[in-house]
C-alpha positions as CSV (number, residue, x, y, z in Angstrom):
1,M,-46.1,-4.7,36.0
2,S,-44.3,-2.6,33.3
3,R,-40.7,-1.5,33.8
4,F,-41.9,2.2,33.9
5,R,-44.4,1.5,36.7
6,L,-41.9,-0.6,38.6
7,L,-39.4,2.2,38.4
8,F,-42.0,4.7,39.5
9,W,-42.9,2.7,42.6
10,I,-39.3,2.1,43.5
11,L,-38.4,5.8,43.2
12,L,-41.5,6.7,45.2
13,G,-40.5,4.2,47.9
14,I,-36.9,5.6,48.0
15,T,-38.3,9.1,48.3
16,L,-40.6,8.3,51.1
17,S,-38.3,6.0,53.1
18,L,-34.9,7.6,52.5
19,V,-34.9,11.0,50.9
20,L,-37.7,12.4,53.1
21,P,-36.2,11.3,56.4
22,I,-32.8,12.6,55.5
23,F,-34.2,15.9,54.2
24,G,-36.4,16.3,57.4
25,S,-33.4,15.6,59.6
26,Y,-31.3,18.2,57.8
27,L,-34.0,20.8,58.2
28,S,-34.4,20.1,61.9
29,M,-30.7,20.3,62.6
30,M,-30.1,23.4,60.4
31,Y,-33.1,25.5,61.3
32,F,-34.2,24.2,64.7
33,P,-31.1,22.9,66.4
34,K,-32.0,24.2,69.9
35,S,-35.8,23.9,69.7
36,R,-37.4,21.9,72.5
37,F,-41.1,21.0,72.6
38,A,-41.8,18.9,75.7
39,H,-45.4,17.7,75.4
40,L,-46.0,14.3,77.0
41,P,-49.8,13.9,76.1
42,I,-49.0,14.3,72.3
43,H,-46.1,11.9,72.6
44,S,-48.3,9.4,74.5
45,L,-51.0,9.7,71.9
46,L,-48.6,9.0,69.0
47,E,-47.0,6.1,70.7
48,S,-50.3,4.5,71.9
49,M,-51.8,4.9,68.5
50,G,-48.8,3.4,66.9
51,G,-48.7,0.5,69.3
52,L,-52.4,-0.3,68.9
53,M,-52.0,-0.2,65.1
54,A,-49.0,-2.5,65.3
55,V,-50.9,-5.1,67.4
56,S,-54.0,-4.8,65.0
57,I,-51.9,-5.3,61.9
58,A,-50.2,-8.3,63.6
59,A,-53.6,-9.8,64.2
60,I,-54.6,-9.3,60.6
61,L,-51.3,-11.0,59.4
62,I,-52.1,-13.9,61.7
63,V,-55.6,-14.2,60.2
64,E,-54.3,-13.8,56.6
65,W,-51.5,-16.3,56.9
66,P,-53.7,-19.5,56.7
67,R,-55.1,-18.2,53.4
68,K,-51.7,-17.3,52.1
69,R,-49.4,-20.1,53.1
70,A,-46.9,-19.1,50.5
71,Q,-46.2,-15.9,52.5
72,R,-43.9,-17.7,55.0
73,H,-42.6,-14.4,56.2
74,Y,-46.0,-13.3,57.6
75,P,-45.4,-15.0,61.0
76,W,-42.1,-13.1,61.5
77,M,-43.8,-9.9,60.6
78,A,-46.7,-10.6,63.0
79,A,-44.3,-11.4,65.8
80,A,-42.2,-8.2,65.1
81,L,-45.3,-6.0,65.1
82,M,-46.8,-7.7,68.1
83,G,-43.7,-7.3,70.2
84,M,-43.0,-3.8,69.1
85,G,-46.6,-2.7,69.6
86,I,-46.9,-4.1,73.1
87,L,-43.7,-2.3,74.2
88,D,-44.7,0.9,72.5
89,V,-48.0,0.9,74.5
90,Y,-46.0,0.5,77.7
91,H,-43.7,3.3,76.5
92,A,-46.7,5.5,75.9
93,G,-47.8,5.1,79.5
94,V,-44.7,6.1,81.4
95,Q,-43.2,9.4,82.4
96,P,-39.9,10.7,80.8
97,G,-36.9,9.1,82.4
98,N,-34.8,5.9,82.2
99,N,-37.6,3.4,81.6
100,F,-39.2,5.9,79.1
101,V,-36.1,5.6,76.8
102,W,-35.6,1.9,77.7
103,L,-39.0,0.8,76.5
104,H,-38.7,2.8,73.3
105,S,-35.3,1.3,72.6
106,T,-36.3,-2.3,73.3
107,A,-39.4,-1.9,71.1
108,T,-37.1,-0.8,68.3
109,L,-34.7,-3.6,68.9
110,V,-37.4,-6.3,69.1
111,G,-39.1,-5.0,66.0
112,G,-35.9,-4.7,64.0
113,V,-34.5,-8.1,64.9
114,L,-37.7,-10.0,64.3
115,F,-38.4,-8.1,61.1
116,A,-35.0,-9.1,59.8
117,C,-36.0,-12.7,60.3
118,V,-38.3,-12.4,57.2
119,W,-35.2,-13.6,55.3
120,L,-35.8,-17.0,56.9
121,D,-38.8,-17.5,54.8
122,S,-37.2,-20.5,53.2
123,I,-37.8,-22.3,56.5
124,R,-41.2,-23.9,56.6
125,L,-42.6,-23.4,60.1
126,R,-45.3,-25.6,61.5
127,R,-48.5,-24.1,62.8
128,R,-47.5,-25.1,66.4
129,T,-44.1,-23.5,66.0
130,I,-45.7,-20.3,64.7
131,A,-48.2,-20.3,67.6
132,A,-45.4,-20.8,70.1
133,L,-43.3,-18.0,68.5
134,L,-46.2,-15.5,68.7
135,W,-47.1,-16.5,72.3
136,L,-43.5,-16.3,73.3
137,V,-43.0,-12.9,71.9
138,T,-46.3,-11.7,73.4
139,I,-45.6,-13.0,76.9
140,L,-41.9,-11.9,77.0
141,T,-42.6,-8.4,75.8
142,M,-45.4,-8.1,78.4
143,I,-43.1,-9.3,81.1
144,V,-40.4,-6.8,80.0
145,G,-42.9,-4.0,79.8
146,S,-44.4,-4.7,83.2
147,A,-41.0,-5.2,84.9
148,S,-39.7,-2.0,83.4
149,C,-42.7,-0.1,84.8
150,A,-42.5,-1.8,88.2
151,F,-38.7,-1.7,88.7
152,P,-37.3,1.3,86.8
153,A,-34.4,1.7,89.2
154,R,-33.0,-1.7,88.1
155,L,-32.8,-0.8,84.4
156,P,-29.5,0.1,82.8
157,A,-28.8,3.8,82.3
158,M,-30.4,5.0,79.1
159,V,-30.3,8.8,79.4
160,V,-27.9,11.1,81.3
161,N,-28.4,14.8,81.6
162,G,-30.9,14.8,78.7
163,D,-28.6,12.9,76.4
164,F,-29.0,9.3,75.3
165,T,-26.4,6.8,76.5
166,T,-24.3,4.6,74.3
167,L,-26.5,1.6,75.2
168,A,-29.6,3.5,74.1
169,R,-28.1,4.5,70.9
170,A,-26.8,1.0,70.3
171,L,-30.2,-0.6,70.8
172,N,-31.8,1.8,68.4
173,M,-29.0,1.4,65.8
174,I,-29.2,-2.4,65.9
175,G,-33.0,-2.2,65.6
176,G,-32.8,0.3,62.8
177,L,-30.3,-1.9,60.9
178,G,-32.6,-4.9,61.4
179,F,-35.4,-2.8,59.8
180,F,-33.2,-1.9,56.8
181,V,-32.3,-5.6,56.4
182,A,-36.0,-6.4,56.3
183,G,-36.5,-3.5,53.8
184,T,-34.2,-5.1,51.3
185,F,-36.2,-8.3,51.5
186,F,-39.4,-6.5,50.6
187,I,-37.7,-4.5,47.9
188,R,-36.5,-7.7,46.3
189,R,-39.9,-9.3,46.5
190,F,-41.5,-6.2,45.0
191,H,-39.0,-6.1,42.2
192,T,-39.7,-9.8,41.4
193,D,-43.5,-10.0,41.9
194,G,-44.7,-6.4,41.8
195,D,-47.0,-6.9,44.8
196,H,-47.9,-3.6,46.4
197,V,-48.1,-5.2,49.8
198,D,-44.3,-5.8,49.6
199,W,-43.9,-2.1,48.6
200,L,-45.9,-1.0,51.6
201,F,-43.8,-3.0,54.0
202,A,-40.6,-1.9,52.3
203,V,-41.6,1.7,53.0
204,H,-42.7,0.6,56.5
205,T,-39.4,-1.0,57.5
206,M,-37.2,1.6,55.8
207,L,-39.0,4.4,57.7
208,F,-38.5,2.5,61.0
209,G,-34.9,1.9,60.0
210,A,-34.4,5.6,59.4
211,A,-36.1,6.4,62.7
212,G,-33.8,4.0,64.5
213,L,-30.7,5.5,63.0
214,L,-31.9,9.1,63.4
215,F,-32.2,8.4,67.2
216,E,-28.4,8.8,67.2
217,L,-28.7,12.4,66.1
218,S,-31.5,13.5,68.5
219,S,-32.0,14.5,72.1
220,L,-35.1,14.3,74.2
221,W,-37.8,16.6,73.0
222,D,-35.8,18.3,70.2
223,A,-36.9,18.8,66.6
224,A,-35.0,15.7,65.4
225,W,-36.5,13.7,68.2
226,W,-40.1,14.7,67.1
227,W,-39.2,14.1,63.4
228,W,-38.3,10.5,63.9
229,H,-41.5,10.0,65.9
230,I,-43.4,11.4,62.9
231,L,-41.5,8.9,60.7
232,R,-42.5,6.1,63.0
233,M,-46.1,7.1,62.7
234,G,-45.8,7.3,58.9
235,A,-44.4,3.7,59.0
236,Y,-47.4,2.6,61.0
237,L,-49.7,4.3,58.6
238,A,-48.0,2.5,55.7
239,A,-48.6,-0.8,57.4
240,L,-52.2,0.3,58.2
241,T,-52.7,0.7,54.4
242,F,-51.9,-3.1,54.2
243,A,-54.7,-3.7,56.7
244,I,-57.2,-1.7,54.7
245,R,-56.0,-3.4,51.5
246,A,-56.4,-6.8,53.2
247,Y,-59.9,-5.9,54.3
248,L,-60.9,-4.7,50.8
249,D,-59.4,-7.8,49.2
250,A,-61.3,-10.0,51.7
251,E,-64.5,-8.1,50.9
252,R,-64.0,-8.5,47.2
253,A,-63.3,-12.2,47.6
254,L,-66.4,-12.6,49.7
255,L,-68.5,-10.8,47.1
256,R,-67.1,-13.0,44.4
257,M,-67.8,-16.1,46.5
258,N,-71.3,-14.8,47.2
259,R,-72.0,-14.2,43.5
260,Q,-70.7,-17.7,42.6
261,M,-72.8,-19.2,45.4
262,N,-75.9,-17.3,44.2
263,N,-75.2,-18.5,40.6
264,D,-74.8,-22.1,41.9
265,L,-78.0,-21.8,43.9
266,D,-79.8,-20.4,40.9
267,V,-78.7,-23.4,38.8
268,A,-79.6,-25.8,41.5
269,A,-83.0,-24.2,42.0
270,A,-83.6,-24.3,38.3
271,L,-82.6,-28.0,38.1
272,Q,-84.8,-28.8,41.1
273,E,-87.7,-27.0,39.6
274,R,-87.5,-29.2,36.5
275,L,-88.0,-32.2,38.8
276,Y,-91.4,-31.1,39.9
277,P,-94.3,-32.2,37.7
278,R,-94.9,-29.6,35.0
279,T,-98.5,-30.5,34.5
280,A,-101.1,-32.6,36.3
281,P,-101.5,-36.1,35.1
282,S,-104.5,-37.2,33.0
283,Y,-106.1,-39.9,35.1
284,P,-109.7,-40.9,34.5
285,G,-112.2,-39.8,37.1
286,F,-109.9,-37.3,38.8
287,D,-109.2,-33.6,38.6
288,I,-105.6,-33.2,40.0
289,A,-103.4,-30.2,40.7
290,G,-100.3,-29.6,42.6
291,H,-97.7,-26.9,43.2
292,V,-94.6,-26.1,45.3
293,F,-94.2,-22.6,46.7
294,P,-90.6,-22.4,48.0
295,S,-89.6,-19.9,50.6
296,K,-86.0,-19.7,49.2
297,R,-83.8,-21.4,46.7
298,G,-83.1,-25.0,47.6
299,C,-86.5,-26.4,48.6
300,G,-87.0,-29.3,50.9
301,D,-90.7,-29.8,50.1
302,Y,-91.7,-32.1,47.2
303,F,-94.6,-33.7,45.5
304,D,-94.8,-36.1,42.6
305,Y,-97.1,-38.1,40.4
306,I,-95.8,-41.6,40.1
307,P,-97.0,-44.1,37.4
308,M,-97.2,-47.5,39.0
309,Q,-96.4,-50.7,37.1
310,S,-100.0,-51.8,37.2
311,G,-101.1,-48.6,35.4
312,E,-102.5,-47.0,38.6
313,L,-101.4,-43.6,39.8
314,G,-99.3,-42.9,42.8
315,V,-99.2,-39.5,44.4
316,A,-96.6,-38.5,47.0
317,I,-95.8,-35.4,49.1
318,A,-92.9,-35.0,51.4
319,D,-91.2,-32.5,53.6
320,V,-87.4,-32.9,54.4
321,S,-86.4,-31.4,57.8
322,G,-84.3,-28.2,57.5
323,H,-83.9,-25.7,54.8
324,G,-81.5,-25.1,52.0
325,I,-79.3,-27.2,49.7
326,G,-78.9,-30.2,52.0
327,P,-82.7,-30.9,52.3
328,A,-83.0,-30.2,48.6
329,M,-80.5,-33.0,47.8
330,V,-82.4,-35.4,50.1
331,M,-85.6,-34.4,48.3
332,V,-84.1,-35.4,44.9
333,E,-82.9,-38.7,46.3
334,T,-86.5,-39.4,47.7
335,R,-88.0,-38.6,44.4
336,T,-85.6,-40.9,42.5
337,L,-86.0,-43.8,44.9
338,L,-89.8,-43.6,45.0
339,R,-90.0,-43.7,41.2
340,Q,-87.7,-46.8,41.1
341,L,-89.6,-48.6,43.8
342,A,-92.9,-47.9,42.0
343,H,-91.7,-50.2,39.2
344,T,-91.0,-53.1,41.5
345,H,-93.7,-52.9,44.2
346,T,-97.5,-52.5,44.1
347,D,-98.2,-52.1,47.8
348,V,-97.6,-48.6,49.2
349,G,-96.6,-49.9,52.6
350,Q,-93.9,-52.0,51.1
351,I,-92.7,-49.0,49.1
352,I,-92.3,-46.9,52.2
353,E,-90.6,-49.6,54.2
354,E,-88.0,-50.2,51.4
355,L,-87.5,-46.4,50.9
356,N,-86.7,-46.1,54.6
357,R,-84.3,-49.1,54.5
358,I,-82.3,-47.4,51.7
359,M,-82.4,-43.9,53.0
360,V,-81.7,-44.4,56.7
361,D,-78.0,-44.7,55.9
362,D,-78.0,-41.7,53.7
363,T,-79.5,-39.2,56.2
364,S,-77.8,-37.7,59.2
365,D,-79.2,-38.0,62.7
366,M,-80.8,-34.6,62.3
367,T,-82.3,-35.2,58.9
368,F,-85.5,-37.1,58.2
369,V,-88.4,-37.1,55.7
370,T,-92.1,-36.9,56.5
371,L,-94.0,-38.4,53.6
372,F,-97.5,-39.2,52.6
373,M,-98.1,-41.5,49.6
374,L,-101.3,-42.8,48.1
375,I,-102.1,-45.1,45.2
376,L,-105.4,-44.5,43.4
377,D,-107.6,-47.4,42.3
378,Q,-110.4,-45.8,40.3
379,R,-111.9,-49.1,39.4
380,L,-112.8,-49.9,43.0
381,D,-113.5,-46.3,44.0
382,T,-110.7,-46.6,46.7
383,F,-107.2,-45.6,47.4
384,Q,-104.5,-47.0,49.6
385,Y,-102.2,-44.8,51.6
386,V,-99.4,-44.6,54.1
387,G,-98.4,-41.5,56.2
388,A,-94.8,-41.6,57.4
389,G,-95.0,-38.9,60.0
390,H,-97.1,-37.0,57.6
391,P,-101.0,-36.8,57.7
392,A,-103.4,-35.7,55.0
393,F,-107.1,-35.2,54.9
394,M,-110.2,-35.5,52.8
395,V,-113.4,-33.4,52.6
396,D,-116.2,-35.6,51.2
397,H,-118.9,-34.6,48.8
398,S,-121.2,-33.6,51.7
399,G,-118.5,-31.3,53.3
400,E,-117.5,-33.7,56.1
401,Y,-113.9,-33.8,57.2
402,Q,-112.0,-37.0,57.3
403,Q,-108.4,-37.2,58.5
404,L,-105.9,-39.5,56.8
405,A,-103.7,-40.1,59.8
406,S,-100.0,-40.8,59.8
407,T,-99.4,-44.5,60.2
408,T,-95.7,-44.9,60.8
409,L,-92.5,-43.0,61.6
410,P,-90.8,-40.5,59.3
411,I,-88.3,-41.8,56.8
412,G,-84.7,-42.0,58.1
413,M,-85.4,-41.9,61.8
414,T,-84.8,-45.6,62.5
415,E,-83.5,-48.6,60.6
416,Q,-86.8,-50.5,60.3
417,I,-90.3,-49.3,60.3
418,K,-93.6,-51.2,60.0
419,S,-95.7,-49.6,57.4
420,D,-99.1,-51.2,56.8
421,S,-101.1,-49.5,54.1
422,Q,-104.6,-48.2,54.8
423,T,-107.6,-48.1,52.4
424,A,-110.2,-45.4,52.1
425,S,-113.3,-45.3,49.9
426,L,-114.1,-42.5,47.4
427,S,-117.4,-41.0,46.2
428,A,-117.9,-38.4,43.5
429,G,-117.2,-34.9,44.9
430,D,-114.6,-36.1,47.5
431,V,-111.5,-33.8,47.7
432,I,-108.2,-35.2,49.0
433,V,-105.7,-32.6,50.2
434,L,-102.0,-33.3,50.6
435,T,-100.0,-30.4,52.0
436,T,-96.8,-29.8,53.9
437,D,-96.7,-28.1,57.3
438,G,-95.6,-24.7,55.8
439,L,-99.2,-23.9,55.0
440,A,-100.8,-24.4,58.4
441,E,-97.8,-23.0,60.2
442,T,-97.9,-19.7,58.3
443,H,-97.9,-16.9,60.8
444,S,-99.5,-13.4,60.7
445,I,-97.5,-10.3,61.5
446,D,-99.0,-10.6,65.1
447,G,-97.7,-14.1,65.5
448,E,-101.0,-15.9,65.0
449,M,-100.8,-19.2,63.2
450,F,-102.9,-19.9,60.1
451,G,-103.7,-23.4,61.5
452,N,-105.2,-26.6,60.2
453,E,-108.8,-25.5,61.0
454,R,-108.6,-22.6,58.6
455,V,-107.1,-24.9,55.9
456,I,-110.0,-27.4,56.3
457,E,-112.7,-24.7,56.3
458,L,-111.2,-23.2,53.2
459,V,-111.2,-26.6,51.4
460,K,-114.9,-27.0,52.4
461,S,-115.7,-23.6,50.9
462,L,-113.7,-24.2,47.8
463,R,-114.6,-27.9,47.1
464,D,-116.8,-27.1,44.2
465,Q,-114.0,-25.3,42.4
466,P,-111.5,-27.0,40.1
467,A,-108.5,-28.6,41.8
468,E,-106.1,-25.9,40.4
469,Q,-108.2,-23.1,41.9
470,I,-108.3,-24.9,45.3
471,V,-104.5,-25.1,45.3
472,H,-104.0,-21.5,44.5
473,G,-106.9,-20.4,46.7
474,L,-105.3,-22.1,49.7
475,Y,-101.9,-20.5,49.1
476,R,-103.4,-17.1,48.4
477,A,-105.4,-17.2,51.6
478,S,-102.3,-18.0,53.6
479,R,-100.3,-15.1,52.1
480,E,-103.2,-12.7,52.7
481,F,-103.3,-13.9,56.3
482,A,-99.6,-13.3,56.7
483,V,-99.5,-10.0,54.9
484,G,-96.4,-8.1,56.0
485,N,-94.7,-11.3,57.2
486,P,-92.5,-13.0,54.6
487,Q,-92.9,-16.7,53.8
488,K,-90.5,-18.6,56.1
489,D,-91.2,-22.2,55.1
490,D,-91.7,-24.1,51.9
491,I,-95.2,-25.1,51.0
492,A,-96.2,-28.0,48.8
493,L,-99.9,-28.6,47.9
494,V,-101.7,-31.4,46.0
495,V,-105.4,-31.5,45.5
496,L,-107.2,-34.6,44.1
497,K,-110.8,-34.2,43.3
498,Y,-112.7,-37.4,42.5
499,L,-115.3,-36.9,39.7
500,G,-116.5,-40.5,39.7
501,D,-116.3,-41.1,36.0
502,K,-116.0,-44.9,35.3
503,K,-113.3,-45.3,32.7
504,S,-110.3,-47.6,32.3
505,P,-107.6,-46.1,34.4
506,T,-104.3,-45.4,32.7
507,A,-102.0,-42.9,34.4
508,D,-100.6,-40.4,31.9
509,V,-97.8,-38.7,33.8
510,S,-96.1,-36.6,31.1
């Protein structure tokens, strides 16, 4: 902050917290020395509003402090505002009399003394100590307030014949001086750091200090008495500005975090999308197509074309439980491990067993992977497969449905699984469909589920189409069924259509 701006804010603070109170007091004593305006409802409204603002600002300081540990004076400020606010609320609820003045005076004393403790910011307080301080102040002030209302006759004399006693004036003087001491702390910080929060609390404490000292010059209900009430309300409004500023700062920080998170999610989604096969493999005898339709960034569904060490083609589809970045990371690990295992194993059952052995330690109790993997053997018109909690199905050349059932538990649910591979025969025109549950579990706006039967019937009606058209036809039909209802789950689809051409199989997965 430039010297000119710093000087401007300091002069403005002096004007608001010193010149204005003195000038207002001068006017009230010169022009309204004998004016009296006794209106308890207005007074109660001002005091209750001030007390509630004080407690609210104290709560905000308590919430803000863990994020701003360097502000070691925040706990003292919170304790001061909490104690003063509680006593002011009690003060607002009593009739004019001894306890009326007593509650106001003790509120000023507690606030001033505790605010002056901000100079102890060099002392590092532990969280438990701070919590104990806040609870102690809260409980003690509630006890004092309740006892003052219950036993007013036992209180020391605070007002006699409409004039405040020496004790009443002393309590307000001490409290006012405490506020002035705190004000010098905030002025010093503002001069050093230029933080407007310090400026606000400098004005806040100076106004309270002025109100405490002006108590000496006032009588109940006179113009000076109302004037220092107005100053106290101004002080609370200055502190309320801090609360608004804290809210706006938190909102801006949240927006920045949200933008950063969205950027990170965009990057993660882009990286994940690059891991999906860009084109279908060229594998003799087959027309193959696959696609992932994510519901949001960070997809837990996955499919892959995996070149085996023998030259055959492996195809896998998987669904990680849950949604978001966590499942997406598990998906990436699944893809990586399957590709590694395909270079060392030829049996799909062994691949799944080894995959589970590795991943069971990497997944939480609530995370598992359902997976279906097959290995094509075009030379024998067969394929071997394993469903780990994940079935698939086939529609043959005549339109008959054949389920490829799950044969073992999902990946990551238990340390050991037994995964014997199954073998199925192929004829020209057969269509193998691998899909995640997001397709069948699509719901209409009325809550009706798309269902497996619709999926099967659609494949039967589309089986003469190219694999790519079958994939997109299934997805398009599900979205038309759910019109008006947004997609809530990821969908992965792979279609393998056997053409029956007898050529040497070499999987080109590029």
